[in-house]
C-alpha positions in Angstrom: -0.2 0.3 0.2 2.4 2.3 0.8 4.5 1.5 -2.5 0.9 2.6 -4.6 0.4 5.7 -2.4 4.0 6.7 -3.1 3.7 5.9 -6.9 0.5 8.2 -6.3 1.9 11.0 -5.0 5.1 11.2 -7.2 2.6 11.7 -10.3 1.4 14.9 -9.2 5.0 16.0 -8.9 5.7 15.7 -5.2 9.3 14.5 -4.2 8.6 11.5 -2.5 10.7 9.4 0.2 9.4 6.2 2.2 11.0 6.8 5.6 11.7 3.2 7.5 10.7 2.6 10.8 10.9 -0.5 13.1 7.1 -0.7 11.8 5.5 0.1 8.4 7.6 3.0 6.4 5.8 6.8 6.7 5.5 8.4 3.4 7.0 12.1 3.0 6.1 13.9 -0.1 7.3 17.1 -0.7 6.7 19.9 -3.2 8.3 23.5 -2.7 7.1 26.6 -5.5 9.3 29.1 -3.2 6.5 30.4 -1.4 6.8 31.5 2.2 3.8 29.7 3.2 4.2 25.5 4.0 1.0 23.9 4.7 1.5 20.5 6.3 -1.0 17.5 5.1 -1.3 14.3 7.5 -2.9 10.9 6.4 -2.8 7.5 6.8 -2.7 4.3 4.5 -3.9 1.6 7.2 -7.7 0.7 8.2 -9.6 -1.5 10.5 -9.8 -4.5 10.2 -12.9 -5.7 8.1 -14.7 -8.0 10.5 -17.4 -8.9 10.9 -17.2 -9.7 6.8 -20.6 -11.2 7.1 -22.2 -7.7 8.0 -20.7 -6.6 4.4 -22.9 -6.1 2.0 -20.3 -5.8 -1.1 -16.8 -7.3 -0.4 -15.0 -4.6 1.7 -11.9 -4.3 -0.6 -13.6 -4.3 -4.1 -14.5 -0.8 -4.5 -18.6 -0.6 -5.2 -20.7 2.2 -5.7 -24.7 2.3 -4.8 -27.4 5.0 -4.2 -24.3 7.7 -5.1 -22.4 6.6 -2.4 -18.8 4.8 -2.4 -18.4 1.3 -0.3 -15.1 0.0 0.6 -12.8 -0.4 3.9 -10.4 2.7 4.2 -13.3 5.2 2.2 -13.8 7.0 4.8 -10.9 6.7 7.1 -8.6 7.4 5.5 -8.3 6.5 2.2 -10.8 8.4 0.1 -9.4 11.9 1.6 -6.0 11.4 0.8 -7.8 10.5 -3.0 -9.6 13.5 -2.6 -6.1 15.7 -1.3 -4.3 14.2 -4.6 -7.2 15.6 -6.9 -7.4 18.9 -5.4 -3.5 19.0 -5.8 -3.5 17.9 -9.2 -6.7 19.9 -10.4 -5.1 22.9 -9.3 -1.8 22.5 -11.2 -3.6 22.0 -14.0 -5.8 25.0 -13.9 -3.0 27.4 -12.6 0.0 25.4 -13.5 1.8 25.5 -10.0 0.6 25.3 -6.6 0.6 28.8 -4.3 2.4 27.2 -1.5 4.6 24.6 -0.6 3.5 21.4 0.8 4.8 18.8 3.1 2.5 15.7 3.4 2.7 12.8 6.3 1.0 9.9 5.6 1.6 6.3 8.3 0.6 2.9 8.3 0.0 2.3 12.4 -2.5 5.2 12.8 -5.0 2.5 13.7 -2.9 1.0 16.5 -2.1 4.2 17.8 1.0 5.4 15.9 3.8 3.5 17.8 6.5 3.9 15.6 5.7 7.9 14.0 7.9 9.2 17.4 10.5 7.7 15.0 9.9 10.0 11.6 9.5 12.9 14.1 12.6 13.0 15.6 14.2 12.5 12.2 12.6 15.2 10.9 11.9 17.7 13.6 13.6 20.7 11.5 11.7 19.9 8.5 8.3 19.7 10.6 9.0 23.0 12.3 9.0 24.4 9.1 5.2 24.2 8.8 3.1 27.0 8.8 -0.4 24.9 9.2 -1.9 21.6 9.0 -4.6 19.8 7.5 -5.4 16.6 9.3 -6.7 13.4 8.0 -10.3 13.4 9.6 -13.1 15.4 9.6 -16.5 16.1 7.4 -20.3 16.5 8.2 -22.1 16.0 11.1 -25.7 13.9 12.2 -27.3 17.4 11.0 -25.3 17.5 7.6 -23.4 20.7 8.9 -19.5 20.7 8.3 -17.0 20.5 11.7 -13.7 21.8 11.6 -11.9 20.5 14.8 -8.8 21.9 15.6 -6.9 19.4 18.0 -7.5 15.6 19.9 -7.5 14.6 23.1 -4.8 12.6 24.5 -4.7 9.1 25.6 -3.2 6.7 28.0 -4.1 2.8 27.6 -3.3 0.4 30.3 -3.9 -3.2 31.2 -4.3 -3.8 34.7 -3.2 -7.7 35.9 -4.1 -9.9 39.0 -2.9 -13.1 39.6 -3.1 -15.2 42.6 -3.3 -19.0 42.5 -1.0 -20.9 40.3 -3.5 -22.5 37.9 -7.4 -22.0 37.9 -9.1 -23.7 40.9 -12.4 -25.4 41.6 -15.0 -22.8 43.2 -15.5 -24.4 46.0 -12.3 -23.1 47.6 -13.2 -19.8 47.1 -13.9 -19.5 50.8 -10.0 -19.8 51.2 -8.3 -18.7 48.3 -8.6 -15.1 46.9 -10.5 -14.1 43.4 -7.8 -11.7 41.3 -11.4 -10.4 39.5 -12.8 -9.4 42.9 -9.1 -7.8 43.4 -9.4 -5.6 40.2 -13.0 -4.7 40.8 -12.3 -3.7 44.3 -9.1 -1.5 42.2 -11.8 -0.3 39.9 -13.8 1.2 42.6 -10.6 3.0 44.1 -10.0 4.3 40.6 -13.1 5.8 39.7 -16.9 6.5 41.4 -20.4 6.2 40.6 -20.7 10.1 40.1 -17.8 9.5 37.4 -14.7 11.1 39.6 -11.6 10.0 39.0 -10.0 9.6 42.9 -6.2 9.2 41.4 -4.7 12.0 43.8 -3.3 14.9 41.3 -5.5 13.3 38.1 -7.3 16.8 37.4 -3.8 19.0 38.8 -2.4 19.7 35.0 -5.8 20.1 33.7 -5.8 23.5 31.7 -8.8 25.7 32.1 -10.8 26.5 28.8 -10.1 29.6 27.0 -12.7 32.2 26.1 -12.1 31.8 22.8 -12.8 28.1 23.3 -15.9 28.6 25.0 -17.3 30.8 22.5 -16.7 28.5 19.6 -18.3 26.0 21.9 -21.1 28.3 21.7 -21.4 28.1 18.1 -21.5 24.8 18.0 -24.9 23.2 17.0 -24.4 19.8 18.9 -26.5 17.1 17.6 -27.8 15.9 21.2 -31.2 14.2 19.7 -29.3 12.5 16.9 -26.9 11.6 18.7 -28.7 9.7 21.5 -30.7 7.7 18.9 -27.7 7.3 17.3 -25.9 5.5 20.3 -29.1 3.9 21.3 -29.5 5.6 24.7 -32.3 7.9 26.6 -29.5 10.5 28.1 -26.2 11.6 28.4 -24.1 10.9 31.8 -26.1 13.2 34.0 -28.6 14.2 31.8 -26.0 16.8 30.9 -27.3 19.1 27.7 -26.3 22.0 25.9 -23.1 23.9 26.5 -22.3 21.7 29.9 -22.3 18.3 27.4 -20.2 20.3 24.6 -17.6 21.0 27.5 -17.7 17.3 29.3 -17.5 15.9 25.9 -14.2 17.7 24.7 -12.7 19.3 27.9 -12.8 16.5 30.3 -10.8 13.7 31.1 -11.8 10.1 31.4 -11.5 6.6 32.7 -12.8 4.1 30.5 -13.1 0.4 31.0 -12.6 -1.0 27.5 -12.6 -5.0 28.1 -12.4 -7.0 31.3 -11.1 -10.9 31.2 -11.5 -13.3 33.7 -12.3 -17.1 34.7 -15.0 -18.9 32.2 -17.1 -16.8 29.7 -18.2 -19.7 27.2 -21.7 -21.3 26.7 -23.5 -22.6 29.9 -21.9 -23.1 33.1 -18.5 -24.2 34.9 -17.6 -23.1 38.8 -14.2 -22.1 38.3 -11.9 -19.7 40.5 -9.8 -18.0 38.0 -6.0 -17.6 38.9 -5.6 -14.4 37.0 -7.6 -11.3 35.6 -6.8 -8.4 33.3 -8.6 -5.1 32.6 -8.0 -2.9 29.9 -8.5 0.7 30.6 -8.2 3.9 28.5 -7.7 7.4 29.7 -8.7 10.2 27.2 -6.7 13.3 28.6 -7.2 16.7 27.9 -4.4 20.0 27.8 -1.8 19.9 29.7 -2.1 16.4 31.1 0.8 13.9 30.4 0.1 10.5 30.0 3.6 9.6 31.7 2.6 11.5 34.6 -0.9 10.1 35.2 1.0 6.5 34.8 2.7 7.4 37.6 -0.1 8.7 39.4 -1.8 5.4 38.8 0.7 3.4 40.0 1.2 5.5 43.3 -2.3 5.3 43.8 -3.0 1.5 43.6 0.1 1.0 46.0 -1.2 3.6 48.3 -5.1 1.7 48.2 -3.1 -1.7 49.0 -3.3 -2.9 45.6 0.3 -3.2 45.2 0.1 -6.7 43.9 -1.4 -5.6 40.7 0.5 -5.2 37.5 0.4 -2.1 35.2 1.1 -2.8 31.5 1.0 0.4 29.6 1.7 1.6 26.2 3.0 5.1 24.7 0.6 7.5 25.1 -0.7 10.3 23.2 -0.7 13.9 23.9 -3.5 16.0 24.2 -3.6 19.3 22.1 -6.3 22.1 21.7 -6.5 24.8 19.4 -7.1 28.3 19.2 -10.5 28.9 17.3 -9.2 32.6 16.5 -6.1 31.8 14.9 -5.1 33.1 11.5 -4.9 30.0 9.8 -8.2 28.5 11.3 -10.2 31.8 10.1 -8.9 31.2 6.4 -10.5 27.5 6.9 -13.5 28.6 8.2 -14.2 31.3 5.6 -13.1 28.8 3.0 -15.5 26.4 3.9 -18.3 28.4 4.2 -18.1 29.3 0.6 -17.5 25.6 -0.6 -20.4 23.9 2.2 -22.5 27.2 2.2 -22.9 27.4 5.9 -20.5 28.5 8.7 -18.5 25.3 9.7 -18.5 24.3 13.7 -15.3 25.0 14.8 -14.3 22.4 17.2 -11.0 23.2 19.7 -10.3 19.6 20.1 -12.0 16.2 19.1 -13.2 13.8 21.6 -11.0 11.0 20.2 -7.3 11.0 19.9 -4.5 11.2 17.2 -0.7 11.9 16.9 -2.0 16.0 16.6 0.7 17.1 19.6 3.6 14.7 18.2 3.6 15.5 14.1 2.6 19.6 14.4 1.2 20.7 18.3 4.6 20.2 20.1 6.1 22.4 17.4 3.4 25.4 17.6 1.9 24.6 14.5 -1.9 25.3 14.4 -4.2 22.0 12.5 -7.7 21.9 11.1 -9.8 18.5 10.3 -10.5 18.1 6.2 -12.0 14.9 5.5 -15.0 13.2 3.0 -17.2 11.5 5.8 -20.4 12.1 7.1 -21.9 11.0 10.5 -23.3 7.7 8.8 -20.1 6.7 7.1 -19.3 3.7 9.2 -15.7 4.0 9.9 -14.9 1.2 11.7 -17.8 -0.9 11.0 -19.3 -3.0 8.4 -20.7 -1.0 5.4 -17.7 1.9 5.0 -18.6 4.3 2.9 -18.7 8.3 1.5 -20.9 10.1 -0.5 -20.0 11.2 -3.8 -21.3 14.3 -3.4 -18.9 14.7 -0.5 -15.9 13.6 -1.6 -16.3 16.5 -4.2 -17.2 19.1 -2.4 -13.6 17.9 -0.1 -11.8 18.1 -3.0 -13.0 21.7 -4.0 -12.2 22.7 -0.3 -8.5 21.5 -0.6 -8.5 23.6 -4.1 -9.7 26.5 -2.2 -7.8 26.3 0.7 -4.7 26.2 -1.0 -5.8 29.7 -2.9 -6.8 31.5 0.2 -3.5 30.5 2.1 -1.5 31.3 -0.9 -3.9 34.8 -0.8 -3.6 35.5 2.9 
């Protein structure tokens, strides 16, 4: 896949390098036209697994067009955006002869698993990345009300596994009166981490949380979040605590979380089996907000478990992601918003930070480079799910948007 994408970028006149890492290569495409402005583009060429494959109405890796929609794994996340941007650059050059700004384009192959080796690329090309004046991120599109949204950052992430062990092997549950159960150890430990009122109990967890700026609050106030549509889409009656309005938007984007992703222990197959398990594992993700540091949160978690008497519980962690929230009033963001209004016919929602996570801080945030999202999907695109697709009209509009943004940045 990397070589195919590299060939496509070469065809539009980019100087392309496949940068080796300990994982799949990172594609670096450059096009210098002598402009004082350099635009960084970020995408990824990896996709999610297709399971459950029997729920697809067409083969996931054989593109299909139905009802003016393009179906394939990666159509929305993220190959559709790559092709759209290539088309925008190709069309602009065909009409104008030369791009109005310099282009740096980074396309990695591990975004869907947390970008574990992207830091190797960033370390090697730090000086080059610092030359960027703005970044167009890989995601984005229209919300459940059909309104175009532009996000300016991402929450951070700390992903951990907690493991409890006791007996050397699974035992008969008749021994539960005298032999400890590691599943209960984890349940009690989880109760010490988070309370029923959703408050995370780790001392110092909230200390580094940066207050929301007045500009970010104003941006949230202008964001018409589709509450009813979202509840219907998620199949829920209300959000946590019955929150709504401005409080809901602030809670979604600017509150850190601790989420249980999965719990595994003992027997979970059909029928009954009376067993006392010897091991239990829980997977947790902490979504972090500025200025929380994943390494610091990991240290606080370890200290808290020890202080609560759970020093026997092992913590296995993966590399974390730092959070980054943008400034809605930055000139780059303002230009992107005006161009979106021209292309989509309405003012876009400017969202300071996505509730999800990506390597925004790693690639551009730490260098002070502002970012915006620009994608070709919509709320019903089924990204990460069977029958992933994009609407052809959104693909066309997304291509026009990138071309118009290039023009506007050249005229800034």
